[in-house]
Backbone as CSV, one residue per row, in Angstrom:
resi,resn,N_x,N_y,N_z,CA_x,CA_y,CA_z,C_x,C_y,C_z
1,UNK,-55.098,-127.879,71.297,-55.328,-128.489,72.627,-55.809,-127.439,73.641
2,UNK,-56.930,-127.696,74.209,-57.487,-126.726,75.194,-56.710,-126.676,76.432
3,UNK,-56.907,-125.606,77.247,-56.180,-125.450,78.501,-56.385,-126.623,79.381
4,UNK,-57.611,-127.127,79.492,-57.895,-128.239,80.349,-57.188,-129.552,79.892
5,UNK,-57.201,-129.737,78.634,-56.479,-130.985,78.076,-54.987,-130.856,78.365
6,UNK,-54.434,-129.643,78.176,-53.021,-129.473,78.381,-52.714,-129.711,79.894
7,UNK,-53.576,-129.223,80.776,-53.330,-129.448,82.200,-53.348,-130.933,82.588
8,UNK,-54.327,-131.665,81.971,-54.429,-133.065,82.223,-53.170,-133.828,81.700
9,UNK,-52.760,-133.420,80.505,-51.513,-134.122,79.926,-50.310,-133.907,80.854
10,UNK,-50.160,-132.679,81.330,-49.040,-132.401,82.303,-49.193,-133.289,83.465
11,UNK,-50.423,-133.327,84.039,-50.625,-134.126,85.214,-50.295,-135.575,85.005
12,UNK,-50.696,-136.114,83.775,-50.458,-137.518,83.511,-48.909,-137.774,83.396
13,UNK,-48.178,-136.907,82.814,-46.766,-137.108,82.628,-46.052,-136.992,83.965
14,UNK,-46.560,-136.043,84.820,-46.059,-135.937,86.160,-46.214,-137.260,86.963
15,UNK,-47.423,-137.830,86.782,-47.679,-139.078,87.498,-46.755,-140.196,86.867
16,UNK,-46.611,-140.189,85.559,-45.734,-141.153,84.936,-44.240,-141.014,85.446
17,UNK,-43.880,-139.753,85.804,-42.545,-139.531,86.320,-42.242,-140.085,87.733
18,UNK,-43.348,-140.378,88.506,-43.168,-140.805,89.911,-42.264,-139.875,90.700
19,UNK,-42.690,-138.631,90.773,-41.890,-137.590,91.443,-41.595,-137.937,92.860
20,UNK,-42.535,-138.566,93.605,-42.360,-138.867,95.001,-41.164,-139.840,95.225
21,UNK,-40.928,-140.643,94.267,-39.830,-141.608,94.371,-38.511,-141.069,93.778
22,UNK,-38.686,-140.358,92.633,-37.472,-139.816,91.938,-36.770,-138.687,92.575
23,UNK,-37.498,-137.841,93.289,-36.874,-136.684,93.925,-35.910,-137.210,95.089
24,UNK,-36.242,-138.202,95.883,-35.285,-138.722,96.854,-34.070,-139.352,96.175
25,UNK,-34.273,-139.997,95.018,-33.131,-140.572,94.285,-32.202,-139.451,93.857
26,UNK,-32.778,-138.328,93.434,-31.937,-137.173,93.010,-31.195,-136.633,94.208
27,UNK,-31.882,-136.594,95.408,-31.252,-136.126,96.625,-30.021,-136.993,96.992
28,UNK,-30.033,-138.312,96.749,-28.862,-139.168,97.026,-27.720,-138.704,96.134
29,UNK,-28.033,-138.411,94.840,-27.000,-137.950,93.914,-26.419,-136.654,94.425
30,UNK,-27.267,-135.717,94.860,-26.874,-134.418,95.347,-25.951,-134.694,96.588
31,UNK,-26.311,-135.569,97.486,-25.516,-135.826,98.661,-24.122,-136.392,98.292
32,UNK,-24.074,-137.301,97.394,-22.824,-137.867,96.926,-21.885,-136.806,96.396
33,UNK,-22.436,-135.872,95.611,-21.657,-134.759,95.051,-21.163,-133.808,96.207
34,UNK,-22.109,-133.521,97.093,-21.848,-132.514,98.181,-20.760,-133.056,99.149
35,UNK,-20.758,-134.333,99.338,-19.754,-134.927,100.323,-18.358,-134.724,99.759
36,UNK,-18.183,-134.825,98.441,-16.842,-134.584,97.861,-16.611,-133.062,97.677
37,UNK,-17.551,-132.364,97.259,-17.368,-130.950,96.954,-18.509,-130.178,97.594
38,UNK,-18.329,-129.793,98.875,-19.410,-129.144,99.635,-19.714,-127.671,99.330
39,UNK,-20.146,-127.456,98.043,-20.538,-126.147,97.642,-21.875,-126.255,96.866
40,UNK,-22.665,-125.248,96.895,-23.902,-125.243,96.100,-23.625,-124.360,94.895
41,UNK,-23.433,-124.964,93.749,-23.263,-124.189,92.497,-24.052,-124.868,91.355
42,UNK,-23.851,-124.333,90.187,-24.556,-124.920,89.031,-24.157,-126.363,88.750
43,UNK,-22.965,-126.685,89.134,-22.453,-128.075,88.883,-23.307,-129.037,89.679
44,UNK,-23.487,-128.897,90.921,-24.228,-129.819,91.786,-25.718,-129.863,91.393
45,UNK,-26.250,-128.695,91.025,-27.664,-128.611,90.631,-27.928,-129.325,89.319
46,UNK,-27.005,-129.133,88.349,-27.169,-129.754,87.060,-26.953,-131.302,87.152
47,UNK,-25.989,-131.719,87.959,-25.762,-133.169,88.133,-26.973,-133.758,88.794
48,UNK,-27.454,-133.120,89.819,-28.688,-133.671,90.506,-29.842,-133.767,89.583
49,UNK,-30.030,-132.737,88.737,-31.095,-132.781,87.726,-30.867,-133.935,86.738
50,UNK,-29.595,-134.136,86.356,-29.267,-135.268,85.488,-29.653,-136.577,86.105
51,UNK,-29.269,-136.789,87.404,-29.641,-137.996,88.079,-31.172,-138.170,88.076
52,UNK,-31.865,-137.058,88.385,-33.360,-137.136,88.421,-33.929,-137.548,87.032
53,UNK,-33.448,-136.953,85.981,-33.990,-137.246,84.638,-33.704,-138.679,84.219
54,UNK,-32.466,-139.109,84.495,-32.115,-140.528,84.100,-32.994,-141.486,85.007
55,UNK,-33.178,-141.203,86.282,-34.034,-142.048,87.047,-35.503,-142.115,86.562
56,UNK,-35.985,-140.928,86.176,-37.292,-140.858,85.601,-37.364,-141.714,84.324
57,UNK,-36.361,-141.552,83.489,-36.399,-142.368,82.256,-36.406,-143.838,82.497
58,UNK,-35.668,-144.303,83.485,-35.669,-145.752,83.795,-37.045,-146.141,84.305
59,UNK,-37.715,-145.312,85.112,-39.022,-145.626,85.620,-40.075,-145.702,84.524
60,UNK,-39.928,-144.767,83.616,-40.909,-144.699,82.430,-40.712,-145.989,81.567
61,UNK,-39.478,-146.360,81.324,-39.252,-147.511,80.540,-39.739,-148.806,81.265
62,UNK,-39.578,-148.815,82.551,-40.095,-149.933,83.395,-41.580,-150.004,83.317
63,UNK,-42.278,-148.855,83.297,-43.744,-148.916,83.194,-44.172,-149.378,81.794
64,UNK,-43.417,-149.007,80.798,-43.723,-149.504,79.443,-43.508,-151.042,79.397
65,UNK,-42.478,-151.556,80.059,-42.181,-152.958,80.067,-43.227,-153.702,80.840
66,UNK,-43.838,-153.115,81.851,-44.688,-153.858,82.774,-46.168,-153.412,82.692
67,UNK,-46.582,-152.802,81.606,-47.958,-152.362,81.444,-48.930,-153.494,81.604
68,UNK,-48.554,-154.653,81.014,-49.461,-155.796,81.190,-49.644,-156.295,82.586
69,UNK,-48.600,-156.094,83.396,-48.663,-156.489,84.786,-49.473,-155.435,85.579
70,UNK,-49.206,-154.192,85.310,-49.852,-153.093,86.001,-51.410,-153.161,85.805
71,UNK,-51.811,-153.566,84.694,-53.243,-153.667,84.397,-53.924,-154.702,85.384
72,UNK,-53.181,-155.721,85.777,-53.768,-156.790,86.646,-53.708,-156.482,88.133
73,UNK,-53.137,-155.322,88.473,-52.978,-155.048,89.888,-53.827,-153.762,90.238
74,UNK,-54.632,-153.811,91.323,-55.361,-152.691,91.769,-54.473,-151.459,92.091
75,UNK,-53.372,-151.761,92.611,-52.457,-150.678,92.988,-51.887,-149.862,91.791
76,UNK,-51.851,-150.500,90.635,-51.146,-149.860,89.508,-52.043,-149.709,88.278
77,UNK,-53.238,-150.236,88.289,-54.037,-150.242,87.075,-54.519,-148.790,86.660
78,UNK,-54.408,-147.861,87.603,-54.770,-146.542,87.232,-53.612,-145.630,86.908
79,UNK,-52.413,-146.228,86.737,-51.322,-145.516,86.224,-51.547,-145.020,84.816
80,UNK,-50.886,-143.981,84.338,-51.229,-143.368,82.987,-51.180,-144.317,81.842
81,UNK,-50.279,-145.344,81.821,-50.178,-146.259,80.705,-51.349,-147.286,80.711
82,UNK,-51.494,-148.050,81.786,-52.615,-149.016,81.764,-53.969,-148.335,81.714
83,UNK,-54.111,-147.106,82.246,-55.380,-146.371,82.122,-55.538,-145.698,80.777
84,UNK,-54.490,-145.882,79.875,-54.570,-145.266,78.534,-54.699,-143.748,78.499
85,UNK,-54.137,-143.133,79.527,-54.088,-141.630,79.555,-52.925,-141.152,78.793
86,UNK,-51.882,-142.015,78.622,-50.736,-141.722,77.775,-50.511,-142.956,76.892
87,UNK,-50.263,-142.693,75.606,-49.959,-143.778,74.700,-48.493,-144.326,74.896
88,UNK,-48.325,-145.539,74.459,-46.989,-146.100,74.529,-45.941,-145.244,73.710
89,UNK,-46.435,-144.745,72.616,-45.536,-143.903,71.738,-45.114,-142.632,72.551
90,UNK,-46.181,-142.054,73.172,-45.878,-140.840,73.964,-44.931,-141.101,75.090
91,UNK,-45.134,-142.235,75.782,-44.253,-142.576,76.916,-42.851,-142.884,76.395
92,UNK,-42.703,-143.465,75.205,-41.351,-143.771,74.663,-40.671,-142.490,74.336
93,UNK,-41.376,-141.490,73.782,-40.782,-140.225,73.449,-40.302,-139.590,74.697
94,UNK,-41.164,-139.573,75.784,-40.841,-139.005,77.013,-39.617,-139.634,77.685
95,UNK,-39.525,-141.004,77.557,-38.402,-141.733,78.026,-37.124,-141.219,77.368
96,UNK,-37.169,-141.129,76.000,-36.009,-140.771,75.248,-35.530,-139.302,75.656
97,UNK,-36.493,-138.404,75.772,-36.180,-137.042,76.107,-35.502,-136.973,77.499
98,UNK,-36.077,-137.685,78.482,-35.529,-137.633,79.809,-34.152,-138.296,79.830
99,UNK,-34.022,-139.449,79.160,-32.779,-140.170,79.184,-31.633,-139.362,78.502
100,UNK,-31.875,-138.842,77.346,-30.831,-138.186,76.643,-30.468,-136.849,77.316
101,UNK,-31.443,-136.069,77.787,-31.119,-134.853,78.487,-30.392,-135.120,79.770
102,UNK,-30.816,-136.181,80.568,-30.155,-136.498,81.757,-28.700,-136.942,81.550
103,UNK,-28.484,-137.776,80.476,-27.141,-138.265,80.235,-26.233,-137.039,79.767
104,UNK,-26.805,-136.127,79.051,-26.026,-134.929,78.604,-25.612,-134.075,79.807
105,UNK,-26.566,-133.910,80.723,-26.238,-133.134,81.968,-25.136,-133.803,82.758
106,UNK,-25.222,-135.111,82.898,-24.201,-135.857,83.702,-22.825,-135.807,83.025
107,UNK,-22.860,-135.819,81.663,-21.598,-135.771,80.941,-20.943,-134.451,80.999
108,UNK,-21.774,-133.383,80.675,-21.184,-131.995,80.562,-21.035,-131.314,81.932
109,UNK,-21.948,-131.534,82.847,-21.834,-130.910,84.133,-21.017,-131.761,85.084
110,UNK,-20.943,-133.062,84.724,-20.128,-133.980,85.530,-18.939,-134.464,84.721
111,UNK,-18.956,-135.736,84.285,-17.834,-136.239,83.519,-18.313,-137.568,82.850
112,UNK,-17.427,-138.125,82.112,-17.627,-139.358,81.363,-18.026,-140.532,82.363
113,UNK,-17.302,-140.616,83.411,-17.571,-141.699,84.371,-18.938,-141.655,84.990
114,UNK,-19.437,-140.462,85.272,-20.749,-140.275,85.827,-21.809,-140.676,84.827
115,UNK,-21.594,-140.399,83.500,-22.563,-140.811,82.514,-22.538,-142.314,82.295
116,UNK,-21.369,-142.915,82.398,-21.232,-144.319,82.236,-21.985,-145.073,83.357
117,UNK,-21.848,-144.555,84.555,-22.508,-145.144,85.735,-24.048,-145.058,85.550
118,UNK,-24.523,-143.966,85.075,-25.958,-143.767,84.861,-26.431,-144.737,83.776
119,UNK,-25.671,-144.937,82.710,-26.043,-145.865,81.625,-26.075,-147.260,82.179
120,UNK,-25.115,-147.598,83.030,-25.170,-148.945,83.647,-26.400,-149.127,84.521
121,UNK,-26.707,-148.088,85.284,-27.897,-148.191,86.195,-29.199,-148.440,85.384
122,UNK,-29.382,-147.741,84.248,-30.564,-147.959,83.488,-30.563,-149.358,82.857
123,UNK,-29.377,-149.759,82.368,-29.292,-151.058,81.765,-29.548,-152.193,82.744
124,UNK,-29.030,-151.988,83.951,-29.202,-153.024,84.961,-30.717,-153.075,85.459
125,UNK,-31.253,-151.913,85.650,-32.643,-151.857,86.163,-33.617,-152.367,85.145
126,UNK,-33.513,-151.937,83.955,-34.496,-152.305,82.886,-34.134,-153.598,82.157
127,UNK,-32.842,-153.870,82.110,-32.413,-155.028,81.307,-32.274,-156.319,82.168
128,UNK,-32.030,-156.127,83.455,-31.783,-157.263,84.335,-32.887,-157.356,85.371
129,UNK,-32.987,-156.391,86.223,-33.949,-156.492,87.342,-35.422,-156.662,86.936
130,UNK,-35.825,-155.873,85.948,-37.223,-155.952,85.514,-37.618,-157.368,85.060
131,UNK,-36.752,-158.037,84.439,-36.990,-159.418,84.017,-36.923,-160.388,85.148
132,UNK,-36.026,-160.193,86.063,-35.826,-161.073,87.181,-37.021,-161.104,88.124
133,UNK,-37.724,-160.017,88.195,-38.904,-159.904,89.137,-39.979,-160.904,88.727
134,UNK,-40.014,-161.317,87.521,-40.997,-162.350,87.032,-40.518,-163.766,87.298
135,UNK,-39.239,-163.884,87.754,-38.641,-165.179,87.945,-38.546,-165.603,89.386
136,UNK,-38.137,-164.615,90.276,-37.806,-164.910,91.620,-38.159,-163.736,92.548
137,UNK,-38.628,-164.127,93.740,-38.911,-163.127,94.798,-37.681,-162.455,95.350
138,UNK,-36.519,-163.031,95.031,-35.190,-162.465,95.505,-34.547,-161.572,94.515
139,UNK,-35.330,-161.202,93.421,-34.766,-160.367,92.365,-34.310,-159.018,92.890
140,UNK,-34.886,-158.616,94.029,-34.584,-157.244,94.528,-33.095,-157.225,95.053
141,UNK,-32.490,-158.360,95.376,-31.124,-158.363,95.861,-30.143,-157.921,94.786
142,UNK,-30.124,-158.503,93.537,-29.295,-157.854,92.517,-29.903,-156.603,92.020
143,UNK,-31.266,-156.446,92.074,-31.905,-155.146,91.616,-31.550,-153.984,92.440
144,UNK,-31.181,-154.207,93.745,-30.898,-153.146,94.592,-29.643,-152.422,94.234
145,UNK,-28.862,-152.992,93.374,-27.645,-152.316,92.884,-27.986,-150.978,92.266
146,UNK,-29.135,-150.858,91.682,-29.489,-149.618,91.038,-29.664,-148.523,92.093
147,UNK,-30.109,-148.875,93.290,-30.306,-147.875,94.325,-28.913,-147.371,94.880
148,UNK,-27.919,-148.204,94.663,-26.560,-147.834,95.133,-25.853,-146.890,94.268
149,UNK,-26.264,-146.731,93.030,-25.501,-146.015,92.003,-25.708,-144.513,92.059
150,UNK,-26.889,-143.944,92.281,-27.047,-142.509,92.258,-26.107,-141.718,93.168
151,UNK,-25.892,-142.098,94.460,-24.894,-141.337,95.238,-23.484,-141.498,94.702
152,UNK,-23.183,-142.604,94.065,-21.890,-142.869,93.434,-21.690,-141.928,92.207
153,UNK,-22.772,-141.708,91.507,-22.788,-140.813,90.328,-22.422,-139.392,90.806
154,UNK,-23.052,-138.981,91.891,-22.817,-137.646,92.393,-21.354,-137.478,92.790
155,UNK,-20.857,-138.494,93.546,-19.446,-138.458,94.080,-18.493,-138.378,92.905
156,UNK,-18.679,-139.238,91.933,-17.766,-139.298,90.759,-17.841,-138.049,89.942
157,UNK,-19.099,-137.518,89.783,-19.275,-136.282,88.973,-18.559,-135.070,89.585
158,UNK,-18.475,-135.110,90.960,-17.738,-133.984,91.610,-16.224,-134.116,91.570
159,UNK,-15.754,-135.251,91.099,-14.350,-135.547,90.976,-13.744,-136.580,91.833
160,UNK,-14.629,-137.335,92.541,-14.192,-138.382,93.432,-13.897,-139.689,92.698
161,UNK,-13.226,-140.539,93.384,-12.827,-141.902,92.857,-13.934,-142.812,93.245
162,UNK,-14.300,-143.726,92.347,-15.370,-144.628,92.565,-14.997,-145.673,93.667
163,UNK,-13.712,-145.798,93.998,-13.326,-146.717,95.031,-12.974,-146.071,96.332
164,UNK,-13.304,-144.757,96.461,-13.042,-144.093,97.741,-13.990,-144.690,98.828
165,UNK,-13.517,-144.717,100.071,-14.298,-145.301,101.161,-15.647,-144.613,101.362
166,UNK,-15.731,-143.367,101.141,-17.079,-142.639,101.309,-18.032,-143.120,100.239
167,UNK,-17.557,-143.153,98.993,-18.430,-143.570,97.889,-18.925,-145.040,98.080
168,UNK,-17.958,-145.943,98.525,-18.366,-147.331,98.685,-19.252,-147.501,99.866
169,UNK,-19.061,-146.699,100.988,-19.931,-146.830,102.131,-21.333,-146.355,101.765
170,UNK,-21.469,-145.300,101.040,-22.803,-144.785,100.616,-23.505,-145.866,99.752
171,UNK,-22.737,-146.378,98.824,-23.260,-147.430,97.929,-23.807,-148.631,98.657
172,UNK,-23.009,-149.157,99.605,-23.480,-150.277,100.408,-24.634,-149.941,101.254
173,UNK,-24.678,-148.753,101.813,-25.827,-148.312,102.591,-27.128,-148.321,101.847
174,UNK,-27.080,-147.734,100.598,-28.324,-147.691,99.852,-28.602,-148.945,99.091
175,UNK,-27.640,-149.779,98.889,-27.871,-151.110,98.302,-28.679,-151.955,99.305
176,UNK,-28.252,-152.011,100.522,-28.972,-152.824,101.575,-30.321,-152.302,101.879
177,UNK,-30.428,-150.931,101.949,-31.745,-150.380,102.290,-32.811,-150.674,101.254
178,UNK,-32.479,-150.890,100.003,-33.527,-151.171,99.011,-34.252,-152.432,99.270
179,UNK,-33.540,-153.393,99.918,-34.061,-154.766,99.968,-35.265,-154.903,100.923
180,UNK,-35.101,-154.530,102.183,-36.273,-154.562,103.123,-37.382,-153.709,102.653
181,UNK,-37.057,-152.573,101.997,-38.114,-151.698,101.556,-38.974,-152.288,100.527
182,UNK,-38.399,-152.959,99.539,-39.204,-153.597,98.482,-40.029,-154.780,99.076
183,UNK,-39.350,-155.529,99.952,-40.080,-156.700,100.516,-41.249,-156.275,101.401
184,UNK,-41.168,-155.106,102.029,-42.257,-154.614,102.797,-43.420,-154.250,101.841
185,UNK,-43.086,-153.674,100.656,-44.035,-153.351,99.655,-44.719,-154.635,99.115
186,UNK,-43.900,-155.628,98.904,-44.433,-156.908,98.454,-45.358,-157.562,99.458
187,UNK,-45.066,-157.455,100.734,-45.983,-157.939,101.798,-47.285,-157.201,101.724
188,UNK,-47.226,-155.881,101.555,-48.468,-155.074,101.651,-49.362,-155.438,100.424
189,UNK,-48.829,-155.737,99.299,-49.657,-156.025,98.139,-49.412,-157.463,97.659
190,UNK,-49.287,-158.402,98.682,-48.911,-159.782,98.396,-49.867,-160.443,97.395
191,UNK,-51.164,-160.359,97.643,-52.179,-160.964,96.753,-52.221,-160.386,95.381
192,UNK,-52.002,-159.084,95.249,-51.950,-158.497,93.949,-50.758,-158.919,93.159
193,UNK,-49.565,-159.025,93.792,-48.399,-159.514,93.083,-48.608,-160.955,92.601
194,UNK,-49.172,-161.751,93.460,-49.403,-163.152,93.071,-50.367,-163.225,91.892
195,UNK,-51.440,-162.456,91.934,-52.432,-162.496,90.835,-51.866,-162.008,89.523
196,UNK,-50.763,-161.100,89.671,-50.146,-160.634,88.467,-49.044,-161.558,87.987
197,UNK,-48.799,-162.650,88.724,-47.774,-163.617,88.261,-46.370,-163.260,88.754
198,UNK,-46.285,-162.377,89.790,-44.987,-162.038,90.307,-44.673,-162.846,91.534
199,UNK,-43.564,-163.596,91.565,-43.282,-164.428,92.726,-43.078,-163.561,93.966
200,UNK,-43.606,-164.048,95.139,-43.466,-163.290,96.364,-42.807,-164.233,97.386
201,UNK,-42.292,-163.553,98.430,-41.615,-164.285,99.545,-42.560,-165.217,100.256
202,UNK,-43.844,-164.778,100.382,-44.765,-165.640,101.089,-45.138,-166.864,100.324
203,UNK,-44.825,-166.874,98.988,-45.035,-168.131,98.257,-43.894,-169.111,98.526
204,UNK,-42.837,-168.686,99.172,-41.699,-169.563,99.499,-41.503,-169.862,100.979
205,UNK,-41.889,-168.859,101.773,-41.671,-168.997,103.244,-42.865,-168.611,103.970
206,UNK,-43.077,-169.160,105.218,-44.128,-168.733,106.072,-43.988,-167.274,106.422
207,UNK,-45.199,-166.609,106.686,-45.132,-165.148,106.932,-44.210,-164.755,108.058
208,UNK,-44.130,-165.559,109.119,-43.270,-165.226,110.269,-41.787,-165.207,109.799
209,UNK,-41.356,-166.135,108.986,-39.990,-166.231,108.547,-39.689,-165.063,107.566
210,UNK,-40.677,-164.619,106.819,-40.481,-163.481,105.965,-40.269,-162.234,106.826
211,UNK,-41.031,-162.072,107.853,-40.853,-160.887,108.805,-39.459,-160.943,109.433
212,UNK,-38.988,-162.103,109.845,-37.666,-162.266,110.436,-36.578,-161.888,109.376
213,UNK,-36.834,-162.337,108.148,-35.794,-162.012,107.071,-35.758,-160.503,106.864
214,UNK,-36.900,-159.868,106.788,-36.940,-158.402,106.589,-36.228,-157.687,107.769
215,UNK,-36.548,-158.182,109.007,-35.936,-157.601,110.221,-34.409,-157.702,110.157
216,UNK,-33.925,-158.866,109.686,-32.542,-159.063,109.572,-31.850,-158.017,108.644
217,UNK,-32.557,-157.755,107.482,-31.938,-156.763,106.548,-32.083,-155.386,107.087
218,UNK,-32.997,-155.114,107.970,-33.117,-153.797,108.599,-31.914,-153.624,109.504
219,UNK,-31.509,-154.726,110.266,-30.357,-154.671,111.101,-29.127,-154.413,110.232
220,UNK,-28.997,-155.069,109.135,-27.864,-154.900,108.227,-27.861,-153.435,107.754
221,UNK,-29.032,-152.839,107.480,-29.124,-151.484,107.018,-28.587,-150.545,108.123
222,UNK,-28.976,-150.789,109.409,-28.503,-150.002,110.445,-26.985,-150.067,110.699
223,UNK,-26.424,-151.279,110.540,-24.998,-151.505,110.637,-24.264,-150.751,109.528
224,UNK,-24.852,-150.796,108.335,-24.240,-150.054,107.227,-24.165,-148.573,107.451
225,UNK,-25.298,-148.082,108.107,-25.359,-146.644,108.440,-24.303,-146.344,109.541
226,UNK,-24.173,-147.228,110.543,-23.243,-146.943,111.599,-21.792,-147.023,111.072
227,UNK,-21.574,-147.679,109.972,-20.175,-147.670,109.421,-19.793,-146.326,109.036
228,UNK,-20.735,-145.420,108.796,-20.377,-144.034,108.522,-19.678,-143.348,109.709
229,UNK,-20.019,-143.801,110.917,-19.335,-143.342,112.107,-17.895,-144.028,112.204
230,UNK,-17.852,-145.300,111.961,-16.624,-146.010,112.064,-15.541,-145.501,111.135
231,UNK,-15.958,-145.294,109.916,-15.029,-144.771,108.886,-14.832,-143.235,108.922
232,UNK,-15.454,-142.636,109.942,-15.387,-141.221,110.103,-15.869,-140.400,108.897
233,UNK,-16.846,-140.920,108.215,-17.431,-140.247,107.133,-18.345,-139.073,107.700
234,UNK,-18.910,-139.416,108.820,-19.530,-138.419,109.681,-18.578,-138.119,110.794
235,UNK,-18.000,-136.964,110.872,-16.915,-136.671,111.850,-17.390,-136.049,113.179
236,UNK,-18.574,-135.387,113.094,-19.071,-134.691,114.278,-19.526,-135.741,115.285
237,UNK,-19.069,-135.612,116.527,-19.457,-136.501,117.578,-20.981,-136.406,117.865
238,UNK,-21.470,-135.177,117.767,-22.924,-134.954,118.028,-23.755,-135.649,116.940
239,UNK,-23.310,-135.535,115.716,-24.106,-136.209,114.636,-23.936,-137.660,114.653
240,UNK,-22.750,-138.203,115.118,-22.562,-139.579,115.312,-23.512,-140.148,116.341
241,UNK,-23.670,-139.381,117.404,-24.564,-139.773,118.483,-26.050,-139.786,117.978
242,UNK,-26.386,-138.795,117.127,-27.725,-138.736,116.528,-27.956,-139.953,115.663
243,UNK,-26.954,-140.357,114.877,-27.124,-141.496,113.992,-27.313,-142.817,114.768
244,UNK,-26.513,-142.941,115.799,-26.662,-144.111,116.679,-27.995,-144.149,117.277
245,UNK,-28.496,-142.996,117.767,-29.828,-142.989,118.414,-30.949,-143.339,117.429
246,UNK,-30.937,-142.761,116.202,-31.988,-143.102,115.305,-31.916,-144.562,114.783
247,UNK,-30.695,-145.053,114.758,-30.509,-146.458,114.283,-31.074,-147.437,115.319
248,UNK,-30.788,-147.169,116.612,-31.341,-147.992,117.716,-32.836,-147.853,117.714
249,UNK,-33.369,-146.688,117.474,-34.852,-146.461,117.410,-35.409,-147.242,116.321
250,UNK,-34.783,-147.206,115.159,-35.292,-147.988,113.972,-35.409,-149.461,114.311
251,UNK,-34.310,-150.040,114.836,-34.333,-151.437,115.156,-35.368,-151.724,116.158
252,UNK,-35.578,-150.861,117.170,-36.609,-151.124,118.146,-37.997,-151.093,117.566
253,UNK,-38.240,-150.132,116.723,-39.526,-150.069,116.033,-39.831,-151.256,115.198
254,UNK,-38.761,-151.792,114.523,-38.959,-153.024,113.634,-39.063,-154.259,114.486
255,UNK,-38.754,-154.249,115.688,-39.025,-155.519,116.447,-40.546,-155.862,116.460
256,UNK,-41.344,-154.860,116.262,-42.772,-155.078,116.125,-43.125,-155.979,114.986
257,UNK,-42.264,-155.957,113.983,-42.467,-156.808,112.798,-42.425,-158.324,113.150
258,UNK,-41.592,-158.646,114.155,-41.469,-160.069,114.517,-42.186,-160.416,115.819
259,UNK,-42.737,-159.378,116.466,-43.494,-159.630,117.700,-44.972,-159.629,117.532
260,UNK,-45.469,-158.969,116.451,-46.880,-158.853,116.225,-47.274,-159.311,114.878
261,UNK,-48.602,-159.490,114.724,-49.222,-159.848,113.417,-49.303,-158.518,112.638
262,UNK,-48.706,-158.511,111.414,-48.618,-157.292,110.706,-49.634,-157.314,109.504
263,UNK,-50.513,-156.324,109.436,-51.406,-156.253,108.295,-50.930,-155.263,107.259
264,UNK,-51.710,-155.041,106.218,-51.217,-154.153,105.076,-50.949,-152.719,105.572
265,UNK,-51.840,-152.193,106.438,-51.611,-150.871,106.965,-50.414,-150.725,107.719
266,UNK,-50.114,-151.732,108.635,-48.973,-151.691,109.439,-47.687,-151.811,108.655
267,UNK,-47.741,-152.637,107.611,-46.621,-152.744,106.686,-46.200,-151.442,106.050
268,UNK,-47.216,-150.683,105.661,-46.977,-149.284,105.164,-46.259,-148.384,106.138
269,UNK,-46.628,-148.560,107.380,-45.918,-147.765,108.487,-44.461,-148.070,108.522
270,UNK,-44.081,-149.395,108.442,-42.722,-149.758,108.476,-41.909,-149.254,107.254
271,UNK,-42.540,-149.193,106.089,-41.952,-148.617,104.895,-41.659,-147.130,105.083
272,UNK,-42.554,-146.460,105.647,-42.410,-145.049,105.907,-41.262,-144.801,106.934
273,UNK,-41.155,-145.633,107.885,-40.023,-145.559,108.831,-38.680,-145.652,108.208
274,UNK,-38.603,-146.621,107.231,-37.335,-146.714,106.492,-37.051,-145.485,105.641
275,UNK,-38.137,-144.916,105.030,-37.988,-143.708,104.236,-37.410,-142.559,105.140
276,UNK,-38.027,-142.335,106.236,-37.610,-141.279,107.190,-36.250,-141.477,107.657
277,UNK,-35.852,-142.732,107.989,-34.526,-143.113,108.468,-33.463,-142.683,107.418
278,UNK,-33.672,-143.058,106.189,-32.659,-142.757,105.174,-32.635,-141.266,104.856
279,UNK,-33.730,-140.580,104.908,-33.747,-139.143,104.729,-32.955,-138.464,105.837
280,UNK,-33.098,-138.944,107.070,-32.348,-138.383,108.139,-30.866,-138.573,107.988
281,UNK,-30.514,-139.763,107.461,-29.082,-140.063,107.247,-28.494,-139.067,106.220
282,UNK,-29.236,-138.823,105.169,-28.762,-137.828,104.160,-28.618,-136.451,104.787
283,UNK,-29.560,-136.064,105.618,-29.458,-134.754,106.237,-28.289,-134.661,107.265
284,UNK,-27.997,-135.745,107.888,-26.843,-135.787,108.822,-25.555,-135.662,108.018
285,UNK,-25.476,-136.405,106.898,-24.263,-136.346,106.026,-24.044,-134.896,105.516
286,UNK,-25.096,-134.245,105.039,-25.001,-132.913,104.509,-24.607,-131.945,105.690
287,UNK,-25.248,-132.084,106.818,-25.033,-131.273,107.955,-23.510,-131.384,108.427
288,UNK,-23.045,-132.570,108.445,-21.665,-132.799,108.831,-20.703,-132.101,107.979
289,UNK,-20.928,-132.091,106.599,-20.051,-131.369,105.712,-20.097,-129.881,105.932
290,UNK,-21.371,-129.376,106.182,-21.542,-128.013,106.440,-20.791,-127.524,107.675
291,UNK,-20.908,-128.368,108.737,-20.165,-128.052,109.942,-18.658,-128.079,109.801
292,UNK,-18.179,-129.014,109.006,-16.699,-129.107,108.802,-16.148,-127.921,107.984
293,UNK,-17.100,-127.239,107.208,-16.655,-126.114,106.407,-16.746,-124.760,107.216
294,UNK,-17.501,-124.829,108.322,-17.731,-123.625,109.086,-16.431,-123.119,109.808
């Protein structure tokens, strides 16, 4: 294999990995671990890498399952599998390597419970949610459970109990946040989803009601975030004030969703707002633990 071909293969597999999505997933696992055990050591790094690899494996398997759908959508037809840049066999081998290595890291650097949670997340995402997307536009509600698990994996891997209030609060926060985020994506590519045979909200409700529904879940997301203050998961008064401020700002920005006509470009702006909001929450949580250790 020539240097150029090797470079292209690496690039294709990096695209298959969806690094832009999987790195934030890994960060949620890092945060869950750090909240219970606020030290930077090999344990937290290996567990975060394990979360990343398992998340990549689930994404790769999902792309294998939905190659026929991806071919029919402009947004996805140039992905490595539908574009035939990577064979199905190659993707399956990559899935197996990522899954097995990720599970081993979570088991040996974490514990058995962390590995079980990861196994459940992959089973739920690929065995339940992927199929439900072809049946109902509300599939993201049960599917969002997979977004709630990575911070829980980190918490448990560090030695925490799955029923601790911090773990449950983080899980609820990321569970709710997945729902408006996916529906915004569905709005942006509404026609493509319909052409690919995927049910959309606009096929069930008028566009205005869809916007109101999304806005409602954004409010629920902000309330879930503010529960971090109520349960004193963020203990610093200054950071609590910062969380309240960005939550109010988020809701204010999203009022535009119900006040104005939203096109595809504007919908993308709202998705980015949610991404930034959740990233800031993670940074506030990490900062709070650092301040408490000082």
